[in-house]
N, C-alpha and C positions, 0 to 999 in steps of 0.2 A: 911225744915218744918217737924215738928214731925207728925208722923202718916200718911204721904202721900205716903209711899212706896206701889206701886202696881206692878202687873206683867208687866204693860206697862213701868213704870219707871225703873224697874229692867232690862228689855230687853234692853233699851237704855243704861243704865249704863254698862251692860255686853259688849255691843258693843263699849263702849267708845265714844258715841255720845252725844254732848251737848244738853241740853234742859232747859227750864224754866217752873216752875210750877205756876199756877194761881188758887188759891182757891176762892170759893164763897159759900155762904150759899144756898144750894139747898132746894127748897120748896118741898112740897108733890105733885107737879104737876104730872099728869099722861101722859102728852105729852109735846112737845115743849121744851125739855131739852136744845137743842142748842140755841134756842131763849132766854131762861133763862140765859145761860152763856153770850151771847152777851149783854143782858140788864144789868146784874149785873157787868160784867167786863168792859163794854164800848168797846166791840170788834167790828170790822168790820165784818158784816155777810158774806161778800165775802171771807174773810180770815179765817173764822171759819168753820170747816168741820165736818160733821156727818158721822158715820160709819153705813152702812146698809148691812145686810146679805140677799142674794138671794139664791134660790135653783133651780137647773136644773131639767129637767124631770127625769134624772136617779139618783136624790138624792144628787148630789154633791153640795157643798156650795161654794159661791164666795162672796167676800167682795167688796163693792163699797164705795168709800170715795168722798163725794160731798159737796159743800158749803151748809150751812144751808138755804141760801136764794133760793136754787134750789131743784128740785126733781131728783131722780135717774131715768134716761131714761132707761127703761128695754130693749128696742130694741137695744140701743147703747151698753149697757154692754154685752148683749147677743152676739152682733157682735164682740166686743173686745175679749170676751172669746171663740168665735167660737163655740157657742151652738145655737140651734134653738129656744129654749123657756126657760124662767125662770120666777120666781115670787118671790116676797118678802117673806122671811121666817117669819113664825109666831113668835111673841115675845119669847115664851117659847123655841122654836127651836133655835132661834138666841142666847138666853142665854146659852142653853146647848152646842152649838157648840163653842162659844167664851169663856165661863166661866165668863162672865160679865153680870150684870143686865142691862136691857134696860135703857137708859139714861146715862149709864156709859160704853157702849161698845166702846172699843178702837180698832183701827186697829193694835195695838202693843200688844205683849205678850198674844195672844189668846191661849186657850187650845190646839187647833189644828192649824197648819199653813194652812191657806186658801189662795187660789189664790186671790190677791188683785189688784184692779184697782183704781187708784187715778185720779180724774178729772184733765184734762190738765190745767185748770185754776190755780191750785196750783202752777205750775211751774213759774208763773208770779210774785210771791211774794218772798221776802227775807226770811220771816218766816210765818208759818201758825199755826193755833190752831186746836187741836183735843182732844177728851176725853182722860183723863189720867188714865182711868180704874175704875173710880167710879163717881157717881153723885157729882157735886160740885168741880170737879178737871179738869182743862184744861192743856194740854201740849202745849208749844210753841217750835217749832223746824223748821229747814229748810225743804223745800219740798224734797230736795235731800236726807236728812237723813231719812225722813219718807219712801221714796222709797227704800232706802237701807235696813232699818230695817224690812220692810215688804216683801222684795223681790218682790215689786210691779211693776206695769207698769202704765205709763200715758195713758189715753184714754179720749176722749170727751164723758163723760157718764152722764153729767147733762143737765137739761133743766129748763128753767124758768117755774114757775107754771102758769097754764092757768088763 
């Protein structure tokens, strides 16, 4: 697809990992980008993952990848990362750390390699979806390839919204 090359797709290509691109017309929404992808592409929200950046007390950044139908459990990701406390990064901070805009933050090809934790539910699917590095672009790949490409770890880091 013309014009779809992003740092995320380039990272996968460099590693020789297969993936499929799924494009959709992104609206001017201010939130709910993952929901928009699910709605427009007809995806399963349990198989479609969002990428969230958290900050530790000492300023380190960590990435959590969870289904869009869930929220990131801050206590669970803190335990997985072996830190006492963390909080969601402000959108501008997340953009600066990853090099992507909110709504297009991919766990792949980030400006800085950040410790990445992928919710264990991903491992139950043959393929999953995550941002391709811009709004309106989803990547489909195997969970094992996402784990490899991010040097990530599986951890039970999601919870159902209240």
